[in-house]
DRENPA-3360 file (N, C-alpha, C; in nm, 2 decimals, always signed):
BEGIN
1 = MDHVMSAN = +5.80/+2.62/-5.87/+5.74/+2.50/-5.83/+5.77/+2.38/-5.93 ~ +5.79/+2.42/-6.06/+5.83/+2.32/-6.16/+5.96/+2.25/-6.12 ~ +6.05/+2.33/-6.07/+6.18/+2.28/-6.03/+6.17/+2.18/-5.92 ~ +6.08/+2.20/-5.83/+6.07/+2.11/-5.71/+6.00/+1.98/-5.77 ~ +5.91/+1.99/-5.85/+5.84/+1.87/-5.90/+5.94/+1.79/-5.99 ~ +6.02/+1.85/-6.07/+6.11/+1.77/-6.15/+6.22/+1.70/-6.06 ~ +6.26/+1.77/-5.96/+6.36/+1.71/-5.87/+6.29/+1.58/-5.80 ~ +6.17/+1.59/-5.76/+6.10/+1.48/-5.70/+6.08/+1.36/-5.80;
9 = NSPPPPPH = +6.07/+1.39/-5.92/+6.05/+1.29/-6.02/+6.18/+1.22/-6.07 ~ +6.29/+1.27/-6.03/+6.42/+1.22/-6.08/+6.44/+1.08/-6.02 ~ +6.51/+0.99/-6.09/+6.53/+0.86/-6.03/+6.63/+0.87/-5.91 ~ +6.63/+0.78/-5.82/+6.73/+0.78/-5.71/+6.87/+0.75/-5.77 ~ +6.97/+0.80/-5.69/+7.11/+0.77/-5.74/+7.13/+0.62/-5.74 ~ +7.22/+0.57/-5.82/+7.24/+0.43/-5.83/+7.31/+0.38/-5.70 ~ +7.28/+0.26/-5.65/+7.35/+0.21/-5.53/+7.49/+0.18/-5.56 ~ +7.57/+0.18/-5.46/+7.71/+0.14/-5.48/+7.72/-0.01/-5.50;
17 = RIAIIMSP = +7.81/-0.05/-5.60/+7.84/-0.19/-5.62/+7.98/-0.22/-5.56 ~ +7.98/-0.28/-5.45/+8.09/-0.29/-5.36/+8.18/-0.42/-5.39 ~ +8.31/-0.39/-5.40/+8.41/-0.50/-5.42/+8.51/-0.49/-5.30 ~ +8.56/-0.61/-5.26/+8.66/-0.62/-5.16/+8.80/-0.61/-5.23 ~ +8.89/-0.52/-5.18/+9.02/-0.51/-5.24/+9.12/-0.56/-5.13 ~ +9.21/-0.65/-5.17/+9.31/-0.70/-5.08/+9.45/-0.65/-5.14 ~ +9.53/-0.58/-5.05/+9.66/-0.54/-5.10/+9.76/-0.54/-4.98 ~ +9.89/-0.52/-5.01/+9.99/-0.52/-4.91/+9.96/-0.41/-4.80;
25 = EGRFLQCR = +9.88/-0.31/-4.84/+9.85/-0.19/-4.75/+9.73/-0.23/-4.66 ~ +9.66/-0.33/-4.69/+9.54/-0.37/-4.61/+9.43/-0.41/-4.70 ~ +9.31/-0.42/-4.63/+9.19/-0.46/-4.70/+9.10/-0.33/-4.71 ~ +9.03/-0.32/-4.82/+8.94/-0.21/-4.84/+8.81/-0.25/-4.91 ~ +8.71/-0.18/-4.89/+8.58/-0.19/-4.97/+8.58/-0.08/-5.07 ~ +8.55/-0.11/-5.19/+8.55/+0.00/-5.29/+8.43/-0.02/-5.38 ~ +8.37/+0.10/-5.42/+8.26/+0.10/-5.51/+8.32/+0.08/-5.65 ~ +8.27/-0.02/-5.72/+8.32/-0.05/-5.86/+8.29/+0.06/-5.96;
33 = DCHLTLSF = +8.20/+0.15/-5.93/+8.16/+0.25/-6.03/+8.23/+0.39/-5.99 ~ +8.21/+0.43/-5.87/+8.26/+0.57/-5.84/+8.39/+0.56/-5.77 ~ +8.44/+0.44/-5.73/+8.57/+0.42/-5.67/+8.59/+0.48/-5.53 ~ +8.47/+0.51/-5.46/+8.48/+0.54/-5.32/+8.54/+0.43/-5.25 ~ +8.64/+0.45/-5.17/+8.71/+0.34/-5.10/+8.71/+0.37/-4.95 ~ +8.68/+0.26/-4.87/+8.68/+0.27/-4.73/+8.76/+0.16/-4.67 ~ +8.83/+0.18/-4.57/+8.92/+0.08/-4.50/+8.83/-0.03/-4.44 ~ +8.88/-0.15/-4.45/+8.81/-0.27/-4.40/+8.91/-0.34/-4.31;
41 = PDGAQYVT = +8.94/-0.29/-4.19/+9.05/-0.34/-4.11/+9.01/-0.48/-4.05 ~ +9.12/-0.55/-4.02/+9.10/-0.69/-3.95/+9.01/-0.67/-3.83 ~ +8.92/-0.76/-3.82/+8.82/-0.76/-3.70/+8.70/-0.68/-3.73 ~ +8.70/-0.60/-3.83/+8.58/-0.51/-3.86/+8.47/-0.60/-3.92 ~ +8.35/-0.57/-3.89/+8.23/-0.64/-3.94/+8.20/-0.58/-4.08 ~ +8.18/-0.67/-4.18/+8.15/-0.62/-4.32/+8.03/-0.53/-4.32 ~ +7.93/-0.57/-4.25/+7.80/-0.48/-4.25/+7.83/-0.34/-4.20 ~ +7.91/-0.33/-4.09/+7.94/-0.20/-4.03/+8.01/-0.11/-4.13;
49 = VVLQFESH = +8.10/-0.17/-4.21/+8.18/-0.09/-4.30/+8.09/-0.05/-4.42 ~ +8.01/-0.15/-4.47/+7.92/-0.13/-4.59/+7.82/-0.02/-4.55 ~ +7.77/-0.01/-4.43/+7.67/+0.09/-4.40/+7.73/+0.23/-4.41 ~ +7.86/+0.25/-4.41/+7.93/+0.38/-4.42/+7.91/+0.43/-4.57 ~ +7.89/+0.34/-4.66/+7.87/+0.38/-4.80/+7.73/+0.45/-4.82 ~ +7.64/+0.42/-4.73/+7.50/+0.48/-4.74/+7.51/+0.63/-4.72 ~ +7.61/+0.68/-4.65/+7.61/+0.83/-4.63/+7.68/+0.90/-4.75 ~ +7.72/+0.83/-4.85/+7.78/+0.89/-4.97/+7.70/+0.85/-5.09;
57 = LCSSARSI = +7.66/+0.94/-5.18/+7.59/+0.91/-5.30/+7.69/+0.85/-5.40 ~ +7.65/+0.75/-5.48/+7.74/+0.70/-5.58/+7.74/+0.80/-5.70 ~ +7.86/+0.85/-5.73/+7.87/+0.96/-5.83/+7.89/+0.90/-5.97 ~ +7.87/+0.77/-5.99/+7.89/+0.71/-6.12/+7.78/+0.76/-6.22 ~ +7.82/+0.75/-6.34/+7.72/+0.79/-6.45/+7.64/+0.67/-6.50 ~ +7.67/+0.55/-6.45/+7.59/+0.44/-6.50/+7.44/+0.45/-6.47 ~ +7.37/+0.40/-6.56/+7.22/+0.42/-6.55/+7.16/+0.29/-6.48 ~ +7.05/+0.31/-6.42/+6.98/+0.20/-6.36/+6.88/+0.14/-6.46;
65 = TSSV = +6.89/+0.01/-6.49/+6.80/-0.05/-6.58/+6.70/-0.13/-6.50 ~ +6.58/-0.12/-6.53/+6.48/-0.20/-6.45/+6.44/-0.33/-6.52 ~ +6.42/-0.43/-6.44/+6.38/-0.56/-6.49/+6.23/-0.56/-6.51 ~ +6.18/-0.60/-6.63/+6.04/-0.60/-6.65/+5.99/-0.74/-6.67;
% end
């Protein structure tokens, strides 16, 4: 039971910080921390591609700092 409680008290994973990458190979959206990269083809809606990041946890080790 202690294991379950400690897992519930852990902070959520950090959100992806998304950058747009333009290259001769095409356009991509990439997390600046964990480097997860998704294709951003011509005609694609930004929001549609960004929502794909939600199905992946950011594996970066950066910590979340709260504003007080």
